[in-house]
N, C-alpha and C positions, 0 to 999 in steps of 0.2 A: 504493500500500500504506500502511496505517496504521502509525504509529510503534510502537504496541503489538503489531501483527502481526509487524512485522519483528523486534522483540526476541524474540518467541517463536521465530521461525525462526532467529535468531542463536544462541539458547540450544541449540536442537536440533542445529544443525550442529557446535557446539563441545563438546557434552556428552561426547563420546567422549574428549576430550583434557584438559578442564579441569573444575574444580568449578564449581558454580553461582555461588559467590561470586566466583571469578576471572572468569567470563564476564560477570557483571553489572558488575564493575569495568572490564573492557575496554570494554563498551558505553558506560559513563559517560565514560570517557576519550575515546572516539571522538566522541561527540556534542558534548563540550566542545571538543575540538580542531578538528573540522570546522565546527561551527555556533555555537560559543560558547553552548551550552545547558548549564545546570547540571543536576545529577542530579534536581532536583525537577521539571524540565520534563516528564519522562516521566509522572509521577503526575498532574500538572496538565493535561497535554494528550495523553491516551492515544489520542484520535481524530484527532490531527494527521496530515494526509496528506502523506507524503513526496513531493517532486517528483522528477523523473527525475534531476536532478543530485545531489540528496541521496542518493537510492537508489543511484546508481552509486558514489558515494564509499564508502558503507557496505558495499556488496557487494564492492568491491575490497579493503577492509580485512578483511572476513570471509574472503575467499579466501586472503589472506596469512597470517592467523592459523591457518587450517585447515592450512596447510603447515608450521606450527610456528614461523613468524617471530615473534620477540619483539615485543610491542606497541610498545616504544620504537623499533624499526626501522621499524615500520609508520607511526608518526607522525613519525619522525626527531626525537624529543624525549625527553630523560631529565632527571630532576630530581636535583640534588645540592646539599645544603646550601641548599635552597629556591631555587636558581637553575636555570633551564632551559638545557640544552645540546643543540646539534644533534649527533645521532649517526647513524651508519649502520653497515653490517657491516664497515667497515674499522677500527672501534675497539670496545673493550669497552664494555659498558653500565655506567655508574658504579654502585657498590654502596654501601649504607648503612654497611658496615663501614669503607670507605675514608674516609667523612666523619669518623670518629673519629680517624683518623690525622692529618687536616688540623687538627682541633681541638687535638690534642696539640701539634703544631708551633706553632700560634698561641698557645696557653697558655704554652708555654715562652718564646717571644719576649717576651711581656708580663711573665712572672714574672722573667726574667733581664735585662729591660730592654735587649734587643739593639737597638741603633739602626741604621737603614738596613741591615738584614742582606741579604747576597747568598745566594740560595738556588738550588739546582739540583733540578729534577724529572726523574728518569731514567725514560724510557718513558712519556711524557706522554699518549699516546693522544688522547682527546678534549680534553685540556687541563684537565679538571675540577679536578685537584689544584692546579696552578699558578695557574689563573684564580681559584679560590676563595681561595687565599692572597693573591693580589694585590688582590682586591676587599676582603678583610677588613683588610688592612694596606697602605696606599698607600706606605709607606716601603720595602717589600720590593722588592729588585731580583731579577728572576727570569730564569733560563736554563732552558729546557725542551727536552729532546732526545727524539728517537724515530728509529728506523731507517726507519719507514714514511713515504714521501712523502705517501701518501694520508691518513694519520693527521694529519700536520702541517698539511695543507690544512684539515682539520676543526678542529684546535686553533686555528689562526689565525683561522678564521671565528668561533669561539666567543669568542676574545679580543677581536676587533673588536666583536662584539655586546655584550660586557660592558664595553667601553671600558677595557681594561687593556693596559699595555705589557709585553710579554714577549719575550725574545730566544729565538726558536725555532731549533733547530739540528738538521739531519738528521745523525745520527751513530749508529754501531754501538756498542753497549756494549763490544764486544770491542776497540775502538780508542779508548776514551775518553782514553787518556793523551795524545792529540794536542791536547786542549783546555788552553791555557795560562792557566788562571784559578784563583783560590782562592775558597773558599766558607765561609760561616758554618754553613750547613745543607745537607745533601743528603737528599732524600726520594724514595722509590721504592716502587712497587707492581709489581715485576717478574713475569714468568711464574713461577708456583710450583706448578702442578699437574703431578704426575708422570703420564706416559702410562698407567701401570697404573690410574690413578684414573678413566679414561674411563667405565668401567662405572657409576660413581656420579654421573655428570653428566647433567643433564636434556637431552633431545634438542633443545629449543629453544636451549640454550646450545651444545651440541656441534656442531649442524648449521649454526649461523648466526654465532656470534661468532668472531673471528679466532684461529686456533690459535696463531699466532706470539706472541700476547699472553697466552696461557693456559698452554701446556705447556713443561716443562723438557726437556732432553735425556734420553734413556732411561737413560743411565748415570750421570747426575749431577743429582740433584734440587735442588741448591743452586748450580748452575753460575753463574747470573746474579748471585746474591748474592756469590759469591766474586770475580767480576769487579768488582762495584761496591765491595766492601770494599777491594780492592786499589787501586782508583782513589781512593776516599775517603781512604785512608791517605796519599796524596800531595797531595791538593788541599784537604782540609779544614784550616781554620785551627786553631790550638791552642784547645781547648775547644769546637770546632765539633761539631755534632750530626749523627748519621746515623740516619735514621728509615726503617724498613721495614714494609710489610705482609707477613705471612708465612703459610706453610702450617704449622698446628700440628703436623702429623705429622713435620716435619723441624726442629723447634725446637732440640732438643739437638744435632743435627748442625750446625746453623747457629751455635749458641753456641760450639761448639768452634773455629770458624774465627776467632774474635776473640782467642783465647788467645795467639797468636803475634804479634798486631798491637798497636799502641800505642793501645788503646782501653780505656775504663773498663768496669766490670762491666755486663753486659747487663741492661737494664730491660725487662720484658715486661708488656703490658697485654692484658686480655681485651676481646673485642668485645661487642656487645649481646646475643649469643647465649651468652656465657660461655666462649668459646673463646679461647685465646691467639692473638692475631691481629696484634699490633703489637710492635715492639721498638725500643729506642733505645740507642745507645752514644755516648759522648763521646770525642773524640780528646784524648789527654793532652798 
């Protein structure tokens, strides 16, 4: 089959689920990933004849996409702050909003001249936050925790790939008090989607990404934040920072949980889409 013919077939099969723009993006990602062909290859070589091995790879990927699997899980590759990370359905796919949280932490470390800071990343998943911090500032000492053994295997794989040293710990947020350490900064992107919001979530996310990393308990939308705030109040050093990615719907409820704690006034920042998505507090 010609490359141009397969692209027509590829578009036809996925047209029910995605826009033409998304489909063409998927196709470009796949030929780059599998064959190291840039997007211009299609236009320059429309009559290229796919061999059986190439055709098999593209058909397999197409079948996975047709089932709604995210392209990042098909290729086991996601990009975060221009670095590529191995991902599968045991970890969340890194989002651009989270990149801004990492940049905020790095900017503050530079602005306040924090030397050799000790950071904790709670709920590390693929390790994208911790690894990006470690790559950007080699003085940072990092501890990254996750409940999922499978997620930590992936995070360790990514840390090895990017040649950074991180102390990975399998730990439940509900028992964090057992860690006998102090930190300059704690950063977390915990589960923050309430189960009632499932109706608003795209099927490729709802059906394939790990629910334990997405959803809060039904009766407490800030459950994980409260646990982390309680932990941070004990282990953050004086003037240490706590940074969260948040659900804008529960911002005011979350802010109220700092009032009885020894933290400064909440600072909130919007994401690239103009939604309040990040907050920071300083321990007094």
